[in-house]
C-alpha positions as CSV (number, residue, x, y, z in Angstrom):
1,M,63.7,259.4,14.8
2,D,65.2,256.1,13.6
3,L,64.6,255.3,9.8
4,R,64.5,251.9,10.3
5,R,61.6,252.0,12.7
6,L,59.9,254.4,10.1
7,G,60.5,251.7,7.6
8,H,59.2,249.1,9.7
9,F,56.1,251.2,10.5
10,L,55.4,251.8,6.7
11,A,55.6,248.1,6.3
12,V,52.8,247.4,8.6
13,V,50.7,249.8,7.1
14,D,51.5,248.8,3.4
15,H,51.0,245.0,4.2
16,G,48.1,245.4,6.3
17,G,49.4,243.8,9.4
18,F,52.7,242.6,11.5
19,T,52.5,239.0,10.1
20,A,52.6,240.1,6.3
21,A,55.1,243.0,7.2
22,S,57.5,240.8,9.1
23,K,57.8,238.7,6.0
24,A,58.1,241.4,3.6
25,V,61.0,242.8,5.5
26,L,62.6,239.8,6.5
27,I,62.5,240.1,10.3
28,S,60.7,238.3,12.8
29,Q,57.3,239.5,14.0
30,P,58.5,240.1,17.6
31,A,61.2,242.4,16.5
32,L,59.0,244.2,14.1
33,S,56.7,244.8,16.9
34,L,59.3,246.0,19.3
35,A,60.5,248.5,16.6
36,V,57.0,249.9,16.2
37,K,56.6,250.1,19.9
38,E,59.8,251.9,20.2
39,L,58.7,254.4,17.7
40,E,55.4,254.7,19.3
41,A,57.3,255.4,22.8
42,E,59.7,258.0,21.0
43,L,56.5,259.7,19.8
44,G,54.5,259.3,22.8
45,T,51.4,258.0,21.4
46,E,50.0,255.0,19.7
47,L,50.4,254.3,16.0
48,F,48.1,251.2,15.6
49,A,44.9,250.0,17.3
50,R,45.7,246.4,17.7
51,I,42.4,244.4,17.3
52,G,43.3,240.7,17.2
53,R,45.5,240.0,14.4
54,R,44.5,243.2,12.7
55,A,46.5,246.7,12.9
56,L,44.4,249.6,12.3
57,L,46.1,253.2,12.1
58,T,45.2,255.5,15.0
59,P,44.7,259.2,13.9
60,A,48.5,260.0,15.0
61,G,49.4,257.0,12.7
62,E,47.5,258.3,9.7
63,A,49.2,261.6,10.3
64,L,52.6,259.9,10.3
65,V,52.3,258.1,7.2
66,G,52.8,261.0,4.6
67,P,55.9,262.6,6.5
68,A,57.5,259.0,7.0
69,R,57.2,258.3,3.2
70,Q,58.6,261.7,2.4
71,V,61.4,261.0,4.8
72,L,62.5,257.6,3.2
73,R,61.7,259.1,0.0
74,D,64.4,262.0,0.6
75,I,67.1,259.3,1.9
76,E,66.4,257.4,-1.1
77,T,66.9,260.4,-3.5
78,G,70.1,261.3,-1.6
79,R,71.5,257.6,-1.9
80,A,70.4,257.8,-5.7
81,A,72.0,260.9,-6.3
82,V,75.3,259.2,-5.2
83,L,74.7,256.3,-7.3
84,A,73.7,258.5,-10.2
85,V,77.4,259.4,-10.5
86,A,78.0,255.6,-11.5
87,G,75.6,256.1,-14.3
88,L,72.1,254.9,-12.5
89,E,73.5,251.4,-12.3
90,T,71.0,250.5,-9.4
91,G,68.0,252.1,-7.8
92,R,64.2,252.4,-8.1
93,L,61.7,254.2,-9.7
94,S,57.8,254.2,-8.8
95,L,55.4,255.3,-11.3
96,A,51.4,255.3,-11.5
97,S,49.2,255.4,-14.4
98,L,45.5,255.2,-15.4
99,P,45.0,251.8,-16.6
100,T,44.3,252.6,-20.2
101,L,47.3,254.9,-20.2
102,A,49.5,251.8,-18.9
103,A,49.5,250.2,-22.4
104,D,50.2,253.4,-24.1
105,P,52.4,255.6,-23.6
106,L,53.5,254.1,-20.2
107,A,54.7,250.6,-21.4
108,D,56.8,252.4,-24.4
109,L,58.2,255.1,-21.9
110,V,59.5,252.3,-19.5
111,G,60.8,250.3,-22.5
112,R,63.0,253.2,-23.5
113,F,64.1,253.8,-19.8
114,R,65.1,250.3,-19.1
115,R,66.9,249.7,-22.3
116,C,69.2,252.8,-21.1
117,Y,69.3,252.0,-17.3
118,S,68.5,248.3,-17.0
119,G,69.7,248.0,-13.3
120,V,67.0,250.6,-12.0
121,Q,63.9,248.5,-10.7
122,I,60.6,250.1,-11.6
123,D,57.5,249.8,-9.4
124,L,54.3,250.3,-11.2
125,A,51.1,251.1,-9.2
126,A,47.7,250.2,-10.5
127,P,45.3,253.0,-9.2
128,E,41.7,253.0,-10.4
129,G,41.4,256.6,-11.0
130,T,43.3,260.2,-11.0
131,T,42.2,260.7,-7.4
132,E,44.2,257.8,-6.3
133,I,47.3,258.6,-8.5
134,M,47.2,262.2,-6.9
135,D,47.1,260.5,-3.4
136,L,50.1,258.2,-4.3
137,I,52.1,261.4,-5.7
138,A,51.1,263.5,-2.5
139,N,52.0,260.9,0.1
140,G,55.6,259.9,-1.7
141,A,54.4,256.4,-2.5
142,C,54.9,257.2,-6.2
143,E,57.4,259.8,-8.0
144,I,55.7,260.0,-11.4
145,G,52.1,259.7,-12.5
146,V,51.0,259.3,-16.1
147,I,47.4,261.0,-16.2
148,E,45.0,262.8,-18.6
149,A,46.6,266.4,-18.8
150,H,43.2,268.4,-17.7
151,E,42.8,266.4,-14.6
152,V,46.0,267.1,-12.9
153,P,45.8,269.7,-10.0
154,T,47.8,272.9,-10.4
155,N,50.2,272.2,-7.3
156,L,51.7,269.7,-9.4
157,V,54.6,270.1,-12.1
158,I,52.7,269.1,-15.3
159,H,54.9,267.8,-18.5
160,A,52.5,267.4,-21.6
161,L,53.3,264.0,-23.8
162,G,50.8,265.0,-26.4
163,T,47.4,263.7,-27.7
164,Q,46.1,260.0,-27.6
165,D,43.6,259.0,-30.3
166,L,40.7,256.5,-29.1
167,V,39.0,254.3,-31.6
168,L,36.0,252.0,-32.0
169,I,36.6,248.3,-32.1
170,F,33.8,245.9,-33.4
171,P,33.6,242.2,-32.9
172,P,35.0,239.9,-35.6
173,G,32.8,239.3,-38.6
174,D,31.6,243.1,-38.6
175,A,34.1,243.9,-41.4
176,S,31.7,245.7,-43.5
177,R,31.9,248.8,-41.7
178,S,34.0,251.6,-43.3
179,S,37.0,253.0,-41.6
180,S,35.1,255.8,-39.9
181,V,31.5,256.1,-38.4
182,A,29.3,258.8,-37.1
183,L,28.7,258.3,-33.6
184,V,25.2,259.8,-34.2
185,D,24.5,256.5,-36.1
186,L,25.7,254.0,-33.4
187,E,22.6,254.8,-31.1
188,E,21.5,251.1,-31.3
189,I,25.0,249.8,-31.0
190,A,25.8,247.9,-27.7
191,F,29.0,248.6,-25.9
192,V,31.2,247.0,-23.4
193,A,32.6,249.7,-21.2
194,A,34.3,250.6,-18.0
195,P,32.4,251.6,-14.8
196,P,31.2,255.3,-14.5
197,G,34.1,257.6,-13.1
198,T,36.8,255.9,-15.2
199,S,38.5,257.8,-17.7
200,T,37.6,256.0,-20.9
201,R,34.0,255.6,-19.7
202,R,33.8,259.4,-19.5
203,L,35.5,259.9,-23.0
204,L,32.6,257.5,-24.4
205,D,29.8,259.1,-22.7
206,E,31.2,262.7,-23.7
207,G,31.9,261.6,-27.2
208,F,28.2,260.5,-27.8
209,A,26.8,263.8,-25.6
210,A,28.7,265.9,-28.3
211,V,26.3,264.5,-30.8
212,G,23.2,264.4,-28.8
213,R,23.1,260.7,-28.0
214,L,23.8,258.3,-25.2
215,P,25.7,255.1,-25.6
216,R,23.9,251.8,-25.1
217,I,26.0,250.1,-22.2
218,A,25.5,246.4,-22.6
219,V,28.3,245.2,-20.3
220,I,29.9,247.1,-17.5
221,A,33.6,245.9,-17.2
222,A,35.1,246.5,-13.7
223,Q,38.1,244.4,-15.0
224,R,39.5,246.4,-17.8
225,D,41.6,243.5,-19.1
226,A,38.4,241.9,-20.0
227,I,37.1,244.7,-22.5
228,L,39.2,243.3,-25.2
229,P,38.3,239.6,-24.8
230,L,34.6,240.6,-24.6
231,V,34.7,242.4,-27.8
232,L,36.7,239.5,-29.6
233,S,33.9,237.0,-28.2
234,G,31.0,239.1,-29.9
235,A,29.5,240.5,-26.7
236,A,29.8,244.4,-27.7
237,A,31.9,247.0,-29.2
238,A,34.1,249.1,-27.1
239,L,36.1,252.5,-27.1
240,V,39.9,251.8,-26.5
241,P,43.1,253.9,-27.4
242,Q,44.6,253.4,-30.8
243,S,47.4,251.3,-29.5
244,I,44.8,248.7,-28.0
245,G,42.8,248.9,-31.3
246,N,45.8,248.0,-33.3
247,V,46.1,244.7,-31.4
248,A,42.6,244.0,-31.4
249,R,42.5,244.4,-35.6
250,Q,45.4,241.8,-35.4
251,L,43.2,239.6,-33.5
252,G,40.4,239.8,-36.0
253,A,38.3,243.0,-34.6
254,T,37.2,245.6,-36.8
255,L,38.7,249.0,-36.0
256,V,36.7,252.1,-37.0
257,R,37.6,255.9,-36.3
258,P,34.8,257.8,-34.6
259,V,33.5,261.0,-36.0
260,P,33.8,263.4,-34.5
261,S,37.0,262.2,-33.2
262,I,37.7,261.3,-29.7
263,Q,41.1,262.2,-28.0
264,R,42.7,263.1,-24.9
265,Q,45.8,265.0,-23.7
266,V,48.4,262.8,-21.6
267,A,50.8,264.4,-19.0
268,L,53.6,263.3,-16.7
269,A,52.6,264.8,-13.1
270,H,55.0,265.1,-10.0
271,R,55.5,267.0,-7.0
272,A,57.5,270.3,-7.4
273,G,61.0,270.1,-6.2
274,S,64.2,268.0,-7.2
275,L,63.5,264.4,-8.2
276,A,65.5,261.4,-7.7
277,P,68.0,261.0,-10.6
278,A,66.0,258.0,-11.9
279,A,62.9,260.1,-11.9
280,A,64.5,262.9,-13.7
281,R,66.0,260.9,-16.1
282,F,62.6,259.0,-16.7
283,V,61.1,262.9,-17.4
284,E,63.9,263.7,-19.6
285,L,63.4,260.5,-21.8
286,A,59.5,260.9,-21.9
287,L,59.9,264.6,-23.2
288,E,62.4,263.5,-25.7
289,S,59.9,260.9,-27.1
290,R,57.3,263.7,-27.8
291,A,59.7,264.6,-30.9
């Protein structure tokens, strides 16, 4: 099976059609279409249902996506293994993270890695939740996921990174609060929170449930980047990771620690088996950072 054709097939999958894919891989659309047709002829079945300008995966096409990614990943791993002899001067590393773990600890880990291996390109996926991260790892689209430790399936390799503390931030002008506050006393406080099903929303709900209360959600922010600006605007309070809380305090918000504390265990996850050199070194640096 021709690797070039597999790559063109995945380009159509990833870019949603032949026109966008041809621009992404820098070949003409007719040449791309021909490559996919040759692959279909080799396999004896159609991989896409062509409806107007749309290209929808057939069941056979869906079945090929995972194996195709793995084949190309293995080739990349072999190529990177050779390049590793030269000290990881080039290559790529694909990562995925929950949104609130992207700032901490992922940003620091990527910074450590980049300071050592500036020639390696890093792709950061932006999945909405744990299930999507697991799918990205399973189908080979990402090598390593940063996730809450208790949510990682047992069929993956898990490396614990430590505990992340979450804090409460209140709008500017609420400086009269002490450095800590009992959650049981915040029943009337309005919160801005991510939608149900997200990790920080679950932690907020569980924190209040532990004291027999429900948080009063005033604003549901599907766009996680809007939470801090909403707090700073005076819309409501929020539960955020400590690192984001520190930034919020510098911008004028009031940072308060909840009682009881709200924490989560953070981990790296990847598939069993050998990793590409860049991914393996990323894991090593992450584990060294725990000390």
